[in-house]
C-alpha positions as CSV (number, residue, x, y, z in Angstrom):
1,M,85.4,-54.1,-62.2
2,S,87.2,-51.0,-60.8
3,V,87.9,-47.3,-61.4
4,D,90.9,-45.5,-61.1
5,V,91.0,-41.5,-60.7
6,V,93.6,-38.9,-62.1
7,T,93.0,-36.0,-60.2
8,F,94.5,-32.6,-61.1
9,G,94.0,-29.1,-59.7
10,C,92.3,-28.0,-56.3
11,R,91.1,-29.6,-53.1
12,L,87.6,-29.7,-54.5
13,N,88.8,-32.1,-57.2
14,I,90.3,-34.1,-54.6
15,V,86.7,-34.3,-52.8
16,E,85.0,-35.2,-56.0
17,S,87.4,-37.8,-57.1
18,E,86.3,-39.5,-53.9
19,I,82.7,-39.5,-54.9
20,I,83.5,-40.5,-58.5
21,R,85.2,-43.4,-57.0
22,R,82.1,-44.4,-55.2
23,V,79.3,-43.5,-57.8
24,A,81.2,-45.3,-60.7
25,A,82.3,-48.2,-58.8
26,D,81.1,-51.0,-61.1
27,H,82.8,-49.4,-64.0
28,D,86.1,-50.5,-65.4
29,A,87.6,-47.1,-66.6
30,V,90.4,-44.6,-65.6
31,V,89.0,-41.1,-65.0
32,V,90.9,-37.9,-65.4
33,N,89.4,-35.2,-63.2
34,T,90.6,-31.9,-64.9
35,C,91.5,-28.5,-64.2
36,A,91.1,-25.7,-66.1
37,V,92.7,-22.8,-63.8
38,T,95.7,-22.2,-66.1
39,A,96.6,-23.2,-69.9
40,E,99.1,-25.7,-68.4
41,A,96.8,-27.4,-66.1
42,V,94.9,-27.9,-69.3
43,R,98.1,-29.1,-71.3
44,Q,99.3,-31.4,-68.4
45,A,95.7,-33.3,-68.4
46,R,95.8,-33.6,-72.2
47,Q,99.3,-35.1,-71.9
48,A,98.1,-37.2,-69.3
49,I,95.2,-38.6,-71.3
50,R,97.7,-39.5,-74.3
51,R,99.8,-41.1,-72.0
52,L,97.1,-43.5,-70.3
53,G,96.0,-44.0,-74.1
54,R,99.4,-45.6,-74.6
55,E,100.0,-47.3,-71.4
56,R,96.4,-48.4,-70.5
57,S,94.7,-49.4,-73.8
58,D,93.0,-52.2,-72.2
59,R,90.9,-49.3,-70.0
60,R,88.2,-46.9,-71.3
61,I,89.0,-43.5,-70.5
62,V,86.8,-40.9,-69.1
63,V,87.3,-37.3,-69.0
64,T,85.7,-35.2,-67.0
65,G,86.2,-31.4,-64.5
66,C,86.7,-28.0,-65.1
67,A,88.7,-28.3,-68.3
68,V,86.1,-30.6,-69.8
69,Q,83.1,-28.5,-68.9
70,S,84.9,-25.3,-70.6
71,S,85.8,-27.0,-73.6
72,P,84.0,-30.4,-74.1
73,A,84.9,-30.6,-77.9
74,M,88.5,-30.3,-77.5
75,F,88.6,-33.4,-75.3
76,A,85.9,-35.3,-77.2
77,A,88.3,-35.0,-80.3
78,M,90.8,-36.6,-78.5
79,P,91.2,-40.6,-80.0
80,E,92.4,-41.8,-76.5
81,V,89.0,-40.7,-75.0
82,D,86.2,-43.0,-74.7
83,R,83.4,-41.0,-72.7
84,V,83.4,-37.2,-71.7
85,L,81.1,-35.8,-68.4
86,G,80.5,-32.7,-67.4
87,N,80.9,-31.4,-63.7
88,E,77.4,-32.2,-62.6
89,E,77.6,-35.3,-64.3
90,K,80.4,-36.8,-63.0
91,L,78.6,-37.0,-59.4
92,D,75.4,-38.6,-60.8
93,A,75.4,-42.4,-60.5
94,A,72.8,-42.6,-63.1
95,A,74.8,-40.6,-65.7
96,W,77.6,-43.5,-65.3
97,R,75.3,-46.1,-66.0
98,D,74.2,-44.8,-69.4
99,G,73.9,-41.8,-71.8
100,P,75.8,-40.3,-74.8
101,R,79.5,-40.4,-75.3
102,V,79.6,-36.5,-74.4
103,A,77.4,-35.8,-71.6
104,V,78.1,-32.0,-70.5
105,G,75.1,-30.1,-69.5
106,D,74.5,-26.5,-68.9
107,I,76.7,-25.7,-65.7
108,M,74.8,-22.4,-65.2
109,A,71.7,-24.0,-64.9
110,A,72.8,-25.7,-61.6
111,R,71.1,-24.1,-58.6
112,A,71.5,-26.6,-55.7
113,M,74.6,-28.7,-54.1
114,K,74.0,-32.3,-53.6
115,A,75.1,-34.0,-50.1
116,H,77.6,-36.5,-51.2
117,R,79.0,-38.7,-48.5
118,V,82.8,-38.9,-48.4
119,D,83.9,-41.4,-45.9
120,A,87.9,-41.1,-46.6
121,L,90.5,-39.4,-48.5
122,D,92.8,-41.7,-50.2
123,G,96.4,-40.8,-48.9
124,H,95.1,-37.8,-46.7
125,T,95.1,-37.4,-42.9
126,R,93.0,-34.4,-43.1
127,A,89.6,-34.7,-44.5
128,F,87.8,-32.2,-46.9
129,V,84.4,-31.1,-46.7
130,Q,83.0,-29.1,-49.8
131,V,80.7,-26.7,-48.5
132,Q,80.1,-24.7,-51.5
133,N,80.5,-24.8,-55.5
134,G,80.5,-22.2,-58.0
135,C,81.1,-18.6,-58.0
136,D,79.1,-15.2,-58.8
137,H,82.0,-13.0,-59.5
138,R,83.6,-12.6,-62.8
139,C,87.3,-11.3,-62.4
140,T,88.7,-10.8,-66.0
141,F,91.3,-13.6,-65.9
142,C,89.1,-16.7,-64.6
143,I,87.4,-19.3,-66.5
144,I,86.2,-21.1,-63.5
145,P,82.8,-20.0,-63.1
146,F,82.3,-21.4,-66.4
147,G,83.4,-24.5,-65.2
148,R,81.6,-24.7,-62.0
149,G,78.6,-22.4,-62.7
150,N,77.0,-20.1,-60.2
151,S,77.3,-20.1,-56.3
152,R,75.5,-22.5,-54.7
153,S,76.1,-23.9,-50.7
154,L,75.5,-27.3,-49.0
155,P,72.6,-26.9,-46.4
156,V,74.1,-26.5,-42.8
157,A,72.4,-29.6,-41.8
158,D,74.4,-31.6,-44.5
159,V,77.6,-29.9,-43.6
160,L,77.2,-30.9,-39.8
161,A,76.2,-34.5,-40.9
162,Q,79.5,-35.1,-42.7
163,V,81.8,-33.6,-40.5
164,R,80.0,-35.5,-37.6
165,G,80.7,-38.4,-39.9
166,L,84.5,-38.0,-40.3
167,V,85.1,-37.3,-36.9
168,D,83.1,-40.7,-35.8
169,R,85.9,-42.4,-38.5
170,G,88.7,-41.1,-36.5
171,Y,89.7,-37.7,-38.5
172,R,91.2,-35.2,-36.2
173,E,91.3,-32.3,-38.7
174,V,88.4,-31.1,-41.6
175,V,89.0,-28.7,-44.0
176,L,86.3,-26.9,-45.4
177,T,86.4,-26.2,-49.2
178,G,85.1,-24.6,-52.5
179,V,85.2,-22.7,-55.2
180,D,84.1,-19.4,-53.1
181,I,84.0,-20.6,-49.5
182,T,83.4,-16.9,-48.2
183,S,80.4,-16.8,-50.5
184,Y,78.6,-19.4,-48.2
185,A,75.1,-19.0,-47.5
186,D,72.1,-21.3,-46.3
187,G,69.5,-19.0,-45.9
188,A,70.8,-16.1,-43.6
189,L,73.6,-18.2,-42.1
190,R,76.9,-17.3,-43.4
191,L,80.4,-18.8,-43.1
192,G,81.3,-17.5,-39.9
193,A,77.8,-18.9,-38.0
194,L,78.5,-22.3,-40.2
195,V,82.4,-22.4,-38.4
196,K,80.5,-21.6,-35.0
197,R,77.8,-24.2,-35.4
198,I,80.7,-27.0,-36.4
199,L,82.7,-26.2,-33.5
200,H,79.9,-25.9,-31.1
201,E,77.8,-29.0,-32.1
202,I,80.7,-31.4,-32.7
203,P,83.1,-31.0,-29.7
204,G,85.2,-34.0,-31.0
205,L,86.6,-32.2,-33.7
206,A,89.9,-31.1,-32.7
207,R,90.8,-28.8,-35.8
208,L,88.9,-27.2,-38.2
209,R,90.4,-25.3,-41.1
210,L,89.2,-23.0,-43.8
211,S,90.7,-23.2,-47.5
212,S,91.3,-20.2,-49.6
213,I,89.1,-17.0,-48.7
214,D,88.1,-14.0,-50.0
215,S,88.7,-11.0,-47.4
216,V,85.9,-8.8,-48.6
217,E,83.1,-11.6,-47.8
218,V,84.5,-12.3,-44.3
219,D,81.6,-11.6,-42.0
220,D,81.8,-10.4,-38.4
221,D,80.8,-13.9,-37.3
222,L,83.9,-15.3,-39.2
223,L,86.1,-12.4,-37.5
224,D,84.9,-13.4,-34.3
225,A,85.6,-17.2,-34.6
226,I,89.0,-16.5,-35.6
227,A,89.4,-14.6,-32.4
228,T,87.6,-16.8,-29.8
229,E,87.6,-20.4,-31.2
230,A,91.1,-22.2,-30.6
231,R,89.9,-25.1,-32.7
232,L,89.7,-22.9,-35.9
233,M,93.0,-23.2,-37.1
234,P,95.1,-19.8,-37.3
235,H,96.2,-20.0,-41.1
236,L,94.4,-18.0,-43.9
237,H,95.1,-18.5,-47.5
238,L,93.8,-15.0,-49.1
239,S,92.8,-14.7,-52.9
240,L,94.7,-11.3,-53.2
241,Q,96.4,-11.8,-57.0
242,H,98.0,-8.6,-56.8
243,G,98.8,-5.4,-55.0
244,D,98.2,-2.5,-57.5
245,D,94.8,-0.8,-57.1
246,L,94.6,-0.4,-61.1
247,I,95.4,-4.2,-61.7
248,L,92.8,-4.7,-59.5
249,K,90.2,-3.0,-60.9
250,R,91.1,-4.4,-64.5
251,M,91.2,-7.9,-63.0
252,K,87.7,-7.2,-61.6
253,R,88.9,-7.8,-58.0
254,R,86.4,-6.1,-55.3
255,H,89.4,-5.4,-52.9
256,S,91.8,-2.7,-53.2
257,R,95.4,-2.4,-52.0
258,A,93.7,-1.8,-48.2
259,Q,93.8,-5.4,-48.3
260,V,96.6,-5.1,-45.6
261,V,94.2,-3.6,-43.4
262,F,92.5,-7.0,-43.3
263,C,95.9,-8.8,-42.2
264,D,96.6,-6.2,-39.6
265,T,92.9,-6.8,-38.1
266,V,93.2,-10.2,-38.1
267,R,96.7,-10.4,-36.7
268,R,95.4,-8.1,-33.7
269,L,92.5,-10.8,-33.2
270,R,94.7,-13.5,-33.4
271,P,98.3,-12.8,-33.2
272,D,99.8,-16.4,-34.1
273,V,97.9,-16.4,-37.4
274,A,99.7,-17.1,-40.3
275,F,98.9,-15.9,-43.9
276,G,99.4,-17.5,-47.4
277,A,98.2,-15.8,-50.7
278,D,97.8,-16.4,-54.4
279,I,99.3,-13.8,-56.6
280,I,99.3,-13.5,-60.4
281,A,102.5,-12.0,-61.9
282,G,102.6,-10.5,-65.6
283,F,98.9,-9.8,-65.6
284,P,98.2,-7.6,-69.0
285,T,99.4,-4.0,-68.8
286,E,101.3,-4.8,-65.6
287,T,104.2,-2.2,-65.2
288,E,107.4,-2.7,-63.3
289,D,106.1,-0.1,-60.6
290,M,102.7,-2.1,-60.3
291,F,104.6,-5.3,-60.0
292,R,106.6,-3.7,-57.2
293,R,103.5,-3.4,-55.2
294,S,102.6,-6.9,-55.2
295,L,106.1,-7.7,-54.2
296,E,105.9,-5.3,-51.4
297,L,102.4,-7.2,-50.3
298,V,104.6,-10.1,-49.0
299,E,105.8,-8.1,-46.2
300,D,103.0,-5.7,-45.7
301,C,100.5,-8.5,-45.3
302,G,103.3,-10.7,-43.4
303,L,102.6,-13.7,-46.0
304,T,104.5,-16.9,-45.2
305,Q,103.1,-19.0,-48.3
306,L,102.9,-17.8,-51.6
307,H,101.1,-19.5,-54.4
308,V,102.4,-17.5,-57.7
309,F,100.8,-18.0,-60.9
310,P,102.7,-16.5,-64.2
311,F,99.4,-15.1,-66.0
312,S,97.7,-17.2,-68.3
313,A,95.4,-15.9,-70.9
314,R,92.5,-18.6,-70.8
315,P,90.3,-18.2,-74.1
316,G,86.9,-16.3,-73.8
317,T,88.1,-14.2,-70.9
318,P,88.1,-10.2,-71.0
319,A,91.9,-10.5,-69.7
320,A,92.5,-12.6,-73.0
321,R,92.2,-9.4,-75.3
322,M,93.8,-7.1,-72.9
323,P,97.8,-6.1,-74.0
324,F,100.0,-8.9,-72.8
325,V,103.7,-8.5,-71.0
326,D,106.4,-10.3,-72.8
327,R,106.5,-13.8,-71.6
328,A,110.2,-13.5,-70.4
329,V,109.3,-10.7,-68.3
330,V,106.2,-12.5,-67.0
331,R,108.7,-15.4,-66.0
332,E,111.2,-13.1,-64.4
333,R,108.7,-11.3,-62.4
334,A,106.9,-14.5,-61.3
335,R,110.6,-15.5,-60.2
336,Q,111.1,-12.6,-58.0
337,L,108.0,-13.2,-56.2
338,R,108.7,-17.0,-55.7
339,E,112.2,-15.7,-54.2
340,K,110.4,-13.2,-52.0
341,G,108.2,-15.8,-50.7
342,A,110.8,-18.2,-50.1
343,A,112.7,-15.5,-48.1
344,A,109.3,-14.8,-46.1
345,L,108.8,-18.7,-45.4
346,I,112.6,-18.9,-44.1
347,R,111.9,-15.8,-41.7
348,H,108.6,-17.5,-40.8
349,L,110.3,-20.9,-39.9
350,A,113.3,-19.4,-38.3
351,A,111.0,-17.7,-35.8
352,Q,109.4,-21.1,-34.4
353,I,112.9,-22.5,-33.7
354,G,112.6,-23.0,-29.8
355,A,108.7,-23.0,-29.7
356,E,106.4,-26.2,-28.9
357,R,103.9,-26.7,-31.6
358,R,100.7,-28.8,-32.0
359,V,101.3,-31.1,-35.2
360,L,99.1,-33.3,-37.0
361,T,101.2,-36.2,-38.4
362,E,100.9,-37.4,-41.8
363,R,102.2,-39.9,-44.2
364,G,105.8,-40.0,-44.9
365,G,107.5,-38.8,-41.7
366,I,105.8,-35.2,-41.6
367,G,103.4,-33.1,-39.9
368,R,101.8,-29.7,-40.0
369,T,101.3,-27.2,-37.4
370,E,98.3,-25.3,-36.5
371,Q,99.8,-22.5,-39.0
372,F,99.9,-25.1,-41.8
373,T,103.6,-25.1,-41.7
374,P,105.2,-28.5,-42.7
375,V,107.3,-30.3,-39.7
376,R,110.0,-33.1,-40.2
377,L,108.9,-35.7,-37.6
378,A,112.3,-36.9,-35.5
379,A,110.8,-40.3,-35.5
380,P,108.4,-42.5,-37.4
381,S,104.9,-41.8,-36.2
382,A,101.4,-43.1,-37.5
383,P,99.5,-40.8,-39.6
384,G,96.6,-39.0,-37.9
385,L,98.0,-38.2,-34.4
386,L,98.1,-34.9,-32.7
387,L,101.7,-34.5,-31.0
388,D,103.1,-31.6,-28.8
389,L,106.4,-31.3,-30.5
390,A,109.5,-29.0,-29.7
391,I,110.9,-27.3,-32.9
392,A,114.7,-27.7,-33.2
393,G,115.5,-26.1,-36.7
394,H,114.5,-25.7,-40.4
395,D,115.9,-26.9,-43.5
396,G,114.7,-23.8,-45.4
397,R,111.5,-25.6,-46.6
398,Q,110.0,-27.1,-43.3
399,L,110.8,-27.3,-39.4
400,L,112.8,-29.8,-37.9
401,A,111.2,-31.6,-34.6
402,A,113.7,-32.3,-31.8
């Protein structure tokens, strides 16, 4: 008996796929853990299910994840699918033992997070700890709250226990992850205080990293930790989405173009910080001038890594009812953003030449600096080591160690 998991989407799904491997260990099945962030992600999941139906016809296929939680009937209607489980059910061993073919509960009724032990992440040299789930915000383009429910956080004692256990098992770097981790709250304790508790109480943890954050929720404790805690990595991935105030308002985002002020503030506190960002190209009603303001964000914020998303209408969201931008224009704007991001990355890489960087080694002869910049190692190395390496050059995508 064995369970194989095919994972789509975010780091949170990666963590949950490991939990599935444990809670469903006695089941002979292939599990597809889906993502719903874009229509393309849903298409890819359905394509994978059809392929698995042809290639693994001897195995039961179970589908779960955000796309399933949002549209269970769509997946239940697929002839290849044997079972459909919601996002809460997929982590419940009892739901795997018995129940109806379609078991997708009301995710909005979820009020608490359960602690699930994750001993290791297959193929990963850094560990992820899920500290938060769900989202209380309703951005007009986003369907994720309907797949994840409202915001809820893991109690600090459970977070500490998980991080401590991972460090004991040899992990040098831990990444705190969630849907909206800057909304983390255990009573009055916020994300910044959690970061400080982890670093204070677990001195054996070499590196702590944060996944995507929302700058408007960053608290003073977190800013202080960024400024004073060397083991908190100087890399922040920002949920920016756009550079124009009117589009941000139509997105129902809670920040304005003044986001650049946050970048400047953090850079004063931590001069070696690097910023990544999510940006949507071609949001409904976006004019050329509005788009130019997103392009300008790359330099105004000093971004080095971009995740560019051509706008994808998600059924049931307010943005899906707004006037669309022509698809060819959307594709061209996404291309320009990616080109701008690639140029920014090259500038960042060039600035590292001649420096010495502490690199966490990974599989495949690469590693990551503290700023999460990829480095091609000069010689084979075991994964999971922290090495001080001189940077000799770059190839446009990654640094080259001497």
